[in-house]
N, C-alpha and C positions, 0 to 999 in steps of 0.2 A: 556414580549417577544413575540414576536409572533412566533406563532411553523415553524417550517420548514416545505415548500412544498414542497412534494416530488413526483417525476414522478412515476406514475403509474408503477407498474412490467409489465405489457400489453405493455406498450409503452416505456420500458427501453431499452437502446441501450450497449452493454455490448461484450469489446471484450475480447478476452483470450488468451494468450502467452504461451505456452512449450519455454523455452528458454534452450537451454542445457550447461552441463559444459561447463568451459572456465579457465585453471589454474587452479586457485585456488579457484576462485567463481562456488560454488555447481549449481546455481541457479534452477532451476525447478529441476533434475537430482534426486534430493533423493527424495522426497515423492510424483512427479508429479502431482502436485497441481498449475494450471497456474495463472500470473500472471491474473487479472482481472482489467479492468477499467470499472466504471459505466458511462457512459458518458451524463453530461448535467442531475444528478440522484435527485439535488434540487435545488429551486430558495431560496430567504432570506436566503443568507449563511453567517449571522454575527458569526464570532469564539464563541460568547456566542450561539446562534441558535444551531450550530451543535453539541457543547459539550451538550447542554441539551438534543438532540434526543438521542445521542449516550446514555447517560447515561439513560435515559427513557429502552432503548433496554436494557440494563445487560449484555453485548458482550463483548464490551471493553468499556477500560477507556481513557478518552483524559487524555494525558501528558505535551503536550508542543503546542504550538503555532510560525510556524516560516517557514521557505525558506527551501530548499533541502540543503544540502551539494552538493559544488563543488567536491569533490572527491568518487570516486564508493566505498562503501561500503556495508556491509549486517548484516543481524542478525540472530545470531543462536539459541537464545533461545526465540527468538518470531517472528508471523506475524506481522505482521503492516499493518494500516489503513490510508490511508492520504484521508483526506475531503480539497477540494483546496476552500478557503475559500475569495480569491482572486488574479484576475492578469492571468496571463499566461504565460507558459514554456512547454520549451522543453526540456525532459529528457529522460535521457539513463536509460534500463535495461538492464543486463547480463554482462556490463561490455565493455568498450566503441573499443576495441582491440578485441572483439568478434564477425565473421562473422555473429553467429547467434541472435546479441544483438536487441532490441526495443530499435527507438528512437520514440518520440511521441511528441505530442504537446496537453497538459493541459490545462484547465483553471475551472473558477467557477464554482462550481457547481459539478464536477468530485468526482468520489470516485476512489481511488487506494489501492486495497489489495495486497500486495504485502506479496509472503509464504517467511518463513527462509528460507534465504539461495541466495534468488534474490537478486544479485548486482547489486544499482542504483544511481543515482547523479545525479545534474541539471547540464545540457548544457547552456541553457540560460534562465534569466528573460526576458520576451518578453515585460513587460507592467512596469517593475520596482517596481512593486508592488503585487508577487507571497507569497503569505502567504499559511501553512495549516494548517490543525488541527491534530497534530499526535495521532494515539492512537493504544494500547496494549490493546489483550485478559486479562481479569481480572484475578489478580492475575501472570501475566505474567515480568517477568523485562524486558528490553530491553539490550544485548551490543552490541558493535560496530567491527567491524571486514572490515579488508582490503584487503583480498585474498592473504595472505602469506602462508607461507608453515610452519609456526608456528601454525597455528589457524588450524590445521588436527584435535585436540578433539574434538574442538569445532562442528567444519560440521559432526562428528559424531555423534551430540547428534541431530543433526538437525532430523534424521531419527526417535527420539521418538516422538515429538511434536505433541500434540494432534489437530486439526483441529477445526474449525468453528464447534461447536452446534447450533448455530444457526445467521443468516443474523445480522453480524452488524450495517447493514441500516436500513432493513425491518422487522428482527425478527422472528420470523418463516419461512416466505418464503423467499426467494431472491436466487441471483446468487449464494453465495458461495455456499450454500446447493446441486450442482446441476453440483459440478466438479469431 
């Protein structure tokens, strides 16, 4: 299997978003770590190549290959790294009714680092073949939260989650270390 071809850090375009709390979606209000999008981070993006590369860095463990759910949800027990293996899609971060939400199009080769608490959902699969590799920090399990009042205890635990000690894609360097 060919190695993943990464965009050099000096050429990598990164978008950073702070998303305000909205109803019971904490978004980035707890840890103040931004949603990060690494644009056109890699080529040769077969799911297997992505998984092998991520495992070689030892920061996250790939756990699934899928699209994104079309219902807003967030994770309270883990940050999430989404590597786009194929297609293009319009995604919403922060909750669709949130005036401070982020709606963006991502495509093959992009990487999205979703901090715990940030609501996210699929708005539209633009090419009908949108596929991601979903990964979580080593040793972390993920849960599903939907922004309901009974999740308040889970939301409070986000504050104690550790941030990444290395970049999931670039290792000892990389955007996740500079937020």
